[in-house]
C-alpha positions as CSV (number, residue, x, y, z in Angstrom):
1,R,4.8,-9.0,-0.5
2,P,1.6,-10.7,0.8
3,L,0.3,-7.3,1.9
4,F,0.7,-5.9,-1.6
5,Q,-0.8,-9.0,-3.2
6,A,-3.9,-8.7,-0.9
7,L,-4.2,-5.0,-1.8
8,Q,-4.0,-5.7,-5.5
9,A,-6.6,-8.4,-5.4
10,L,-9.0,-6.5,-3.2
11,A,-8.6,-3.3,-5.2
12,E,-9.3,-5.2,-8.5
13,D,-12.3,-7.0,-7.0
14,N,-13.8,-3.8,-5.6
15,A,-13.2,-1.8,-8.7
16,A,-15.0,-4.4,-10.8
17,F,-17.8,-4.6,-8.3
18,F,-18.4,-0.9,-8.2
19,Q,-18.0,-0.4,-11.9
20,R,-20.9,-2.8,-12.5
21,S,-23.2,-0.8,-10.4
22,G,-23.6,1.8,-13.2
23,T,-24.1,4.7,-10.8
24,E,-22.0,7.8,-10.5
25,S,-20.9,6.9,-7.0
26,G,-20.1,3.4,-8.2
27,R,-17.9,4.8,-10.9
28,R,-16.1,7.1,-8.4
29,F,-15.5,4.2,-6.0
30,A,-14.2,2.1,-9.0
31,A,-11.8,4.9,-9.9
32,A,-10.7,5.2,-6.3
33,F,-9.9,1.5,-6.1
34,A,-8.1,1.6,-9.4
35,G,-6.0,4.4,-8.1
36,L,-5.3,2.5,-4.9
37,R,-4.2,-0.5,-6.9
38,E,-1.9,1.6,-9.0
39,H,-0.4,3.4,-6.0
40,G,0.3,0.0,-4.4
41,R,1.9,-1.3,-7.6
42,R,4.3,1.7,-7.7
43,L,4.9,1.8,-3.9
44,E,6.0,-1.9,-3.5
45,P,9.4,-1.6,-5.2
46,V,10.2,1.7,-3.4
47,L,9.5,0.2,0.0
48,R,11.4,-2.9,-0.8
49,H,14.4,-0.7,-1.8
50,F,14.2,1.3,1.5
51,A,13.8,-1.9,3.5
52,R,17.1,-3.2,2.1
53,L,18.9,0.1,3.0
54,Y,17.4,1.4,6.2
55,H,19.6,-0.6,8.6
56,R,22.6,1.5,7.3
57,F,21.1,4.6,8.8
58,D,20.4,3.4,12.3
59,L,22.0,5.3,15.1
60,D,23.7,2.1,16.4
61,E,22.9,-1.6,16.7
62,A,21.0,-1.0,19.9
63,T,18.8,1.8,18.3
64,P,17.1,0.4,15.2
65,G,15.3,3.6,14.2
66,N,15.7,6.3,11.6
67,G,13.5,8.2,9.2
68,Y,13.7,5.6,6.5
69,R,12.7,2.8,8.8
70,S,9.8,4.9,10.1
71,L,8.7,5.7,6.6
72,V,8.5,2.0,5.7
73,Q,6.7,1.1,8.9
74,T,4.2,4.0,8.4
75,A,3.5,2.9,4.8
76,R,3.0,-0.7,5.9
77,C,0.5,0.4,8.5
78,C,-1.4,2.4,5.9
79,L,-1.3,-0.5,3.5
80,A,-2.6,-2.9,6.2
81,H,-5.4,-0.4,7.0
82,A,-6.3,-0.1,3.3
83,V,-6.5,-3.9,3.0
84,H,-8.6,-4.1,6.1
85,K,-11.1,-1.4,4.8
86,S,-11.2,-3.0,1.4
């Protein structure tokens, strides 16, 4: 949850900042950050759902890995990178 909260806050701040610039590139950056905020808002419940279920699909207790777990981890890494770059 904190990762998504950080993404939402940073995306809103950056969208507002670039919107005020009044330039074409500023408007494009503002639209990109607004899109990032929206994607994050929609992605959070999906990842939360997968995180509740992915343990069911592990090969066994000693092998905590499967496609769902990998998808969640990859998405979290991408989110952390987006927060860092924002």
